[in-house]
C-alpha positions as CSV (number, residue, x, y, z in Angstrom):
1,X,-6.9,-11.0,19.7
2,X,-7.6,-13.9,17.5
3,X,-5.7,-14.6,14.3
4,X,-8.8,-14.1,12.2
5,X,-9.7,-10.7,13.9
6,X,-6.1,-9.6,13.7
7,X,-5.9,-10.4,9.9
8,X,-9.2,-8.8,9.2
9,X,-8.2,-5.6,11.0
10,X,-4.9,-5.5,9.0
11,X,-6.5,-6.2,5.7
12,X,-9.3,-3.6,6.1
13,X,-7.4,-1.1,3.9
14,X,-9.1,1.7,2.0
15,X,-8.4,1.7,-1.7
16,X,-9.3,4.5,-4.1
17,X,-7.3,3.3,-7.1
18,X,-3.7,2.8,-8.1
19,X,-1.4,5.8,-7.7
20,X,-0.8,7.7,-10.9
21,X,3.0,8.0,-10.3
22,X,5.5,7.5,-7.5
23,X,4.5,7.4,-3.9
24,X,6.4,10.0,-1.8
25,X,7.1,10.5,1.9
26,X,9.6,9.6,4.6
27,X,8.7,5.9,4.2
28,X,10.0,5.9,0.7
29,X,13.6,5.5,1.9
30,X,16.5,3.7,0.4
31,X,19.4,2.2,2.3
32,X,21.7,4.4,0.2
33,X,20.2,7.6,1.6
34,X,19.1,6.5,5.1
35,X,22.4,7.3,6.7
36,X,24.6,5.5,9.3
37,X,23.1,3.0,11.7
38,X,23.7,5.5,14.6
39,X,20.9,7.6,13.1
40,X,18.3,4.8,13.1
41,X,19.2,2.6,16.1
42,X,17.9,3.9,19.4
43,X,20.0,2.8,22.4
44,X,17.9,2.4,25.6
45,X,19.3,4.3,28.5
46,X,19.6,2.7,32.0
47,X,16.6,4.9,33.0
48,X,14.5,3.5,30.2
49,X,15.4,-0.1,31.1
50,X,14.6,0.7,34.7
51,X,11.2,2.0,33.8
52,X,10.4,-1.3,32.1
53,X,11.8,-3.4,35.0
54,X,9.7,-1.4,37.5
55,X,6.5,-2.3,35.5
56,X,7.5,-5.9,35.1
57,X,8.1,-6.2,38.9
58,X,4.7,-4.6,39.6
59,X,3.0,-7.1,37.3
60,X,4.7,-10.0,38.9
61,X,3.7,-8.7,42.4
62,X,0.1,-8.5,41.2
63,X,0.0,-12.2,40.4
64,X,-2.6,-11.6,37.7
65,X,-2.5,-13.8,34.6
66,X,-0.6,-11.9,31.9
67,X,-3.4,-12.3,29.4
68,X,-5.5,-10.1,31.7
69,X,-3.2,-7.1,31.8
70,X,-4.7,-3.7,31.2
71,X,-3.2,-0.5,29.7
72,X,-2.9,0.8,33.3
73,X,-0.9,-2.2,34.3
74,X,1.7,-1.7,31.7
75,X,2.0,2.1,31.7
76,X,5.7,3.0,31.4
77,X,7.2,5.9,33.2
78,X,8.9,7.3,30.1
79,X,8.5,10.8,28.7
80,X,5.4,10.8,26.6
81,X,7.3,12.1,23.6
82,X,9.5,9.0,23.6
83,X,6.6,6.6,23.1
84,X,4.9,9.0,20.7
85,X,8.1,9.4,18.8
86,X,8.5,5.6,18.5
87,X,4.9,5.3,17.2
88,X,5.2,8.2,14.8
89,X,8.4,6.7,13.4
90,X,6.6,3.5,12.7
91,X,3.3,4.8,11.3
92,X,4.3,8.2,9.8
93,X,8.0,8.0,9.3
94,X,10.4,5.3,8.0
95,X,8.3,2.4,9.2
96,X,10.8,0.6,11.4
97,X,12.4,0.9,14.8
98,X,15.5,-0.7,16.2
99,X,16.0,-0.6,20.0
100,X,19.3,-1.7,21.5
101,X,20.2,-2.5,25.0
102,X,17.5,-4.8,26.4
103,X,19.3,-6.7,29.2
104,X,18.4,-10.2,28.1
105,X,21.5,-11.6,29.8
106,X,20.1,-10.9,33.3
107,X,16.6,-12.0,32.6
108,X,15.2,-15.5,32.4
109,X,12.9,-16.5,29.5
110,X,9.8,-15.6,31.6
111,X,11.0,-12.1,32.1
112,X,12.1,-11.8,28.5
113,X,8.6,-12.7,27.4
114,X,7.1,-10.3,29.9
115,X,9.2,-7.5,28.6
116,X,8.0,-8.2,25.1
117,X,4.4,-8.2,26.3
118,X,4.8,-4.9,28.1
119,X,6.5,-3.3,25.1
120,X,3.9,-4.6,22.6
121,X,1.1,-3.3,24.8
122,X,2.5,0.2,24.5
123,X,1.3,0.2,20.8
124,X,-2.0,-1.6,20.8
125,X,-3.5,-5.1,21.3
126,X,-1.4,-8.2,21.2
127,X,-2.6,-11.0,18.9
128,X,-2.1,-14.7,18.7
129,X,0.9,-16.0,16.9
130,X,-0.5,-19.4,15.9
131,X,-3.6,-21.6,16.3
132,X,-2.0,-22.8,19.6
133,X,-2.7,-19.4,21.1
134,X,0.8,-18.2,21.8
135,X,1.0,-14.4,22.3
136,X,4.7,-14.1,22.6
137,X,6.1,-16.5,20.1
138,X,9.5,-18.2,20.1
139,X,11.1,-18.0,16.7
140,X,13.6,-20.9,16.6
141,X,14.4,-23.9,14.4
142,X,12.0,-26.5,15.6
143,X,13.4,-29.1,13.1
144,X,10.5,-28.5,10.7
145,X,11.4,-29.2,7.1
146,X,11.2,-26.2,4.8
147,X,10.2,-28.5,2.0
148,X,7.0,-29.4,3.9
149,X,4.2,-27.5,2.2
150,X,2.5,-26.9,5.5
151,X,5.6,-25.8,7.5
152,X,5.6,-22.4,9.1
153,X,8.8,-20.9,7.7
154,X,9.8,-19.1,10.8
155,X,10.0,-22.5,12.5
156,X,12.7,-23.7,10.2
157,X,16.4,-22.7,9.7
158,X,15.9,-22.0,6.0
159,X,15.6,-18.7,4.1
160,X,12.4,-16.7,4.5
161,X,11.9,-14.4,1.5
162,X,10.5,-10.9,1.8
163,X,7.0,-10.7,3.3
164,X,4.7,-8.8,5.6
165,X,2.9,-10.3,8.6
166,X,-0.9,-9.9,8.8
167,X,-0.8,-7.5,11.8
168,X,-0.1,-3.8,12.0
169,X,3.2,-4.3,13.9
170,X,5.7,-7.2,14.3
171,X,8.3,-7.0,17.0
172,X,11.4,-9.3,17.4
173,X,13.7,-9.5,20.4
174,X,17.0,-11.2,19.9
175,X,17.8,-13.4,22.8
176,X,20.5,-15.5,21.0
177,X,21.8,-15.1,17.5
178,X,22.6,-18.1,15.3
179,X,26.1,-19.5,15.2
180,X,26.2,-18.4,11.5
181,X,23.7,-16.8,9.2
182,X,20.2,-15.6,10.2
183,X,20.8,-12.1,8.9
184,X,17.7,-9.8,9.2
185,X,16.8,-7.9,6.1
186,X,14.1,-5.3,5.7
187,X,13.0,-2.8,3.1
188,X,10.3,-0.2,2.4
189,X,7.5,-1.7,0.4
190,X,6.8,1.8,-0.9
191,X,10.3,2.1,-2.3
192,X,10.0,-1.4,-3.9
193,X,6.7,-0.4,-5.5
194,X,8.2,2.9,-6.8
195,X,11.1,1.0,-8.4
196,X,8.8,-1.6,-9.9
197,X,6.6,1.2,-11.3
198,X,9.6,2.8,-13.0
199,X,10.8,-0.4,-14.5
200,X,7.6,-2.3,-15.3
201,X,4.4,-0.2,-14.7
202,X,2.4,-3.1,-16.2
203,X,3.5,-5.4,-13.4
204,X,3.1,-2.7,-10.8
205,X,-0.6,-2.4,-11.7
206,X,-1.1,-6.1,-11.1
207,X,-0.4,-5.5,-7.4
208,X,-3.8,-3.9,-7.0
209,X,-5.7,-7.0,-8.2
210,X,-6.4,-10.1,-6.1
211,X,-3.7,-12.8,-6.1
212,X,-3.9,-16.3,-4.8
213,X,-2.2,-16.9,-1.4
214,X,-1.5,-20.4,-0.1
215,X,-3.2,-20.6,3.3
216,X,-0.8,-23.5,4.4
217,X,-3.6,-25.6,5.9
218,X,-4.7,-22.8,8.2
219,X,-8.1,-22.2,6.5
220,X,-11.3,-22.9,8.2
221,X,-12.8,-26.4,7.9
222,X,-14.3,-26.9,4.5
223,X,-12.8,-23.7,3.1
224,X,-10.7,-23.4,0.0
225,X,-6.9,-23.9,0.5
226,X,-6.1,-20.5,-1.1
227,X,-7.3,-17.0,-0.4
228,X,-7.3,-14.1,-2.8
229,X,-5.9,-10.8,-1.7
230,X,-4.7,-7.7,-3.6
231,X,-1.1,-7.1,-2.4
232,X,-1.4,-3.3,-2.5
233,X,-4.1,-0.7,-1.6
234,X,-3.7,3.1,-2.1
235,X,-5.8,5.8,-0.6
236,X,-5.2,9.4,0.5
237,X,-1.6,9.3,-0.6
238,X,-0.8,6.2,1.5
239,X,0.3,2.9,-0.1
240,X,-0.2,-0.2,2.1
241,X,1.1,-3.6,1.2
242,X,0.4,-7.2,2.1
243,X,3.1,-9.4,0.5
244,X,4.2,-12.9,1.2
245,X,6.5,-14.1,-1.6
246,X,6.7,-17.8,-0.5
247,X,3.0,-18.1,0.1
248,X,2.1,-16.5,-3.2
249,X,4.4,-18.9,-4.9
250,X,3.3,-22.1,-3.2
251,X,-0.3,-21.4,-4.2
252,X,0.8,-23.3,-7.3
253,X,0.1,-26.4,-5.3
254,X,-3.6,-25.6,-5.8
255,X,-4.0,-23.3,-8.8
256,X,-2.1,-22.4,-11.9
257,X,0.0,-19.3,-11.5
258,X,0.5,-17.3,-14.7
259,X,3.9,-16.6,-16.2
260,X,3.3,-12.9,-15.8
261,X,2.5,-13.3,-12.1
262,X,5.7,-15.3,-11.6
263,X,7.6,-12.6,-13.4
264,X,6.1,-10.1,-11.0
265,X,7.1,-12.0,-7.9
266,X,10.6,-12.6,-9.3
267,X,11.2,-8.9,-10.1
268,X,9.6,-7.7,-6.8
269,X,11.9,-10.0,-4.8
270,X,14.9,-8.9,-6.9
271,X,14.3,-5.3,-6.2
272,X,13.8,-5.8,-2.5
273,X,17.1,-7.6,-2.3
274,X,19.1,-4.9,-4.2
275,X,21.7,-3.4,-1.8
276,X,20.8,0.2,-2.3
277,X,17.1,-0.5,-1.6
278,X,17.0,-2.3,1.8
279,X,19.0,-2.8,5.0
280,X,20.7,-5.9,6.4
281,X,21.8,-6.5,9.9
282,X,22.6,-9.3,12.4
283,X,20.5,-8.7,15.4
284,X,22.6,-8.7,18.6
285,X,21.4,-10.1,22.0
286,X,19.1,-7.3,23.4
287,X,18.2,-5.8,20.0
288,X,14.5,-5.3,19.3
289,X,13.3,-4.8,15.7
290,X,9.8,-3.4,15.3
291,X,8.2,-3.1,11.8
292,X,5.0,-1.5,10.5
293,X,3.8,-4.3,8.2
294,X,1.8,-2.0,6.0
295,X,4.9,-0.3,4.7
296,X,7.7,-2.6,5.5
297,X,9.0,-5.9,4.1
298,X,11.3,-8.3,6.0
299,X,13.2,-11.4,5.3
300,X,15.8,-13.7,6.8
301,X,18.8,-15.6,5.4
302,X,19.4,-19.3,6.3
303,X,21.2,-20.0,9.5
304,X,23.0,-22.8,11.4
305,X,22.9,-23.5,15.1
306,X,25.3,-24.9,17.6
307,X,23.8,-27.4,20.1
308,X,23.0,-25.7,23.4
309,X,23.2,-22.2,21.9
310,X,20.4,-22.3,19.4
311,X,19.1,-19.1,17.8
312,X,16.1,-17.7,19.7
313,X,14.0,-14.6,19.0
314,X,10.8,-13.6,20.8
315,X,8.0,-12.1,18.7
316,X,4.9,-10.1,19.2
317,X,2.2,-9.1,16.8
318,X,0.2,-5.9,17.5
319,X,-3.0,-4.4,16.2
320,X,-3.2,-0.7,16.6
321,X,-6.4,1.2,17.2
322,X,-8.3,-2.1,17.3
C-alpha cells in the first residue's frame, strides 16, 4: 500500500464536532491505574511461536515473492479468539499490545522480517515505510543528523517526541536494544486530551482546527512544503488523533507559528510525559510493541550504540479494513 494511500486512509476520520466534556472508555487509561506489566504484556507460548514458524517455513517453501503473499498464505493456526482478542485490545480497548518471547536469537534478519510481515498481515494491509518502498523497515541510527531539517527522526539516535504514525497500526520488534538509552514511551492520546481539556479547554478546542505540518521534503513535486491537518477528530463518542510534535514545530521553517499554538504543543507534550499519564519501558530482544495510532502516542529517548551491537528494531505499518 503506497504512503499516500495509507495516509489518506488513516486521515479519513469522521468528525461531528468537539466533545462537550471528557472522552470516556477503556482507552482513556493512565499509567497510574493500568496495573502491573504482567497484566498488559502477553508472553507467547511455545505453541504460538511454533504456529508462526510453521507458516514462515511454508512461505519459504513456496518460493513466492513476499510482496505477493495472500491472507491464505499467512493464516496462523492460533485459536481465533487469540487474534480477535489482540485486535479488540488495539481498536476497542487500551490501544496497545506488547508481545514477548519472539525467538529473534535463533532467526536471521530475513526470518525476523518475515515474522513481522506475517504478524502484520494478521491485522490488515502492510504499507510502505518510506519512498524507497521498504515494507518492513529497519529502525536504526543511520548517522543522520537530527538537526537536518529533512532527516527522518527514526533514522537518528536522538530524541523523538510524542507522535502518531500515519497508519492505523505501527508494530516494532526489538532485535537488539541500545547500549544505553532508547527507552520506549507511549500514552493514550485520549487521556492527554482529557487532561488538556481540564486544564486549558481553550487550547483543547484548537486541536480540532487545521494546523501546519512540516512535510520534511516528502511533498509531491511543486506542492507546498507544509500540509494542514486537524490533530483531532471526534464522532460517535470516539476521539481519533494525528499528532507529530516535532513536525508541527518545524513547520516554523516555512510559516509563522503563533505563540498560542506553541503553548499548546508545549503543554500537550508536557502532559504526555507526566509519569502518571503514560508508560515507559526498555524493549527487550524478542519484544513486539503494536500501537493503534488513532488513540496512542509514542516517543523515544536518545540512545547510544556500541560498535558491532547497534540498536535495531524492525517496523511494520498496517492499514486495517483497507
